[in-house]
C-alpha positions as CSV (number, residue, x, y, z in Angstrom):
1,M,3.5,-25.0,-2.6
2,V,1.5,-27.9,-0.5
3,I,2.4,-26.1,2.6
4,I,0.8,-22.7,1.1
5,V,-2.6,-24.6,-0.2
6,G,-2.9,-26.4,3.0
7,L,-2.8,-23.3,5.2
8,A,-5.1,-21.5,2.7
9,L,-7.7,-24.6,3.0
10,L,-7.1,-24.6,6.9
11,S,-7.9,-20.8,7.1
12,L,-10.9,-20.9,4.8
13,F,-12.2,-23.8,6.9
14,E,-11.8,-21.6,9.9
15,I,-13.7,-18.8,8.3
16,I,-16.8,-21.1,7.2
17,C,-16.8,-22.4,10.8
18,L,-16.9,-18.9,12.2
19,L,-19.6,-17.6,9.9
20,Y,-21.7,-20.9,10.4
21,F,-21.3,-20.4,14.4
22,R,-22.1,-16.7,14.1
23,Q,-25.5,-17.3,12.0
24,S,-26.8,-19.9,14.1
25,R,-27.5,-18.3,17.4
26,Q,-29.0,-21.5,18.6
27,V,-25.8,-23.5,18.5
28,Q,-24.4,-21.1,21.3
29,A,-27.3,-22.3,23.7
30,N,-26.7,-25.9,22.9
31,P,-24.2,-27.5,25.7
32,N,-22.5,-29.3,22.6
33,Y,-21.6,-26.1,21.1
34,A,-18.5,-26.0,23.5
35,I,-17.5,-29.6,22.4
36,I,-17.7,-28.7,18.9
37,Y,-15.7,-25.6,19.3
38,L,-13.0,-27.5,21.2
39,Q,-12.9,-30.4,18.8
40,H,-12.5,-27.4,15.9
41,K,-9.5,-25.8,17.7
42,Y,-7.8,-29.2,18.6
43,V,-8.3,-30.3,14.7
44,N,-6.6,-26.9,13.8
45,V,-3.6,-27.3,16.2
46,K,-3.1,-30.8,14.7
47,A,-3.0,-29.7,11.4
48,V,-0.7,-26.6,12.1
49,N,1.5,-29.1,13.8
50,F,1.6,-31.5,10.9
51,L,2.4,-28.6,8.3
52,E,5.2,-27.7,10.7
53,F,6.4,-31.1,10.7
54,I,6.4,-31.4,6.8
55,N,8.1,-27.9,6.6
56,Y,11.1,-29.0,9.0
57,S,11.5,-32.4,7.3
């Protein structure tokens, strides 16, 4: 149950981020855009690994 809720929140977060980045075209011209994007991906990977760890334990 907790894992399902976690994955739902994670996908919701990803959708919100994608919509935010798509709406604000100025962000793509910003050199910090790549850093923000990489941080976002890194957070997702960490969260998924954490969820898998919970699942297997």
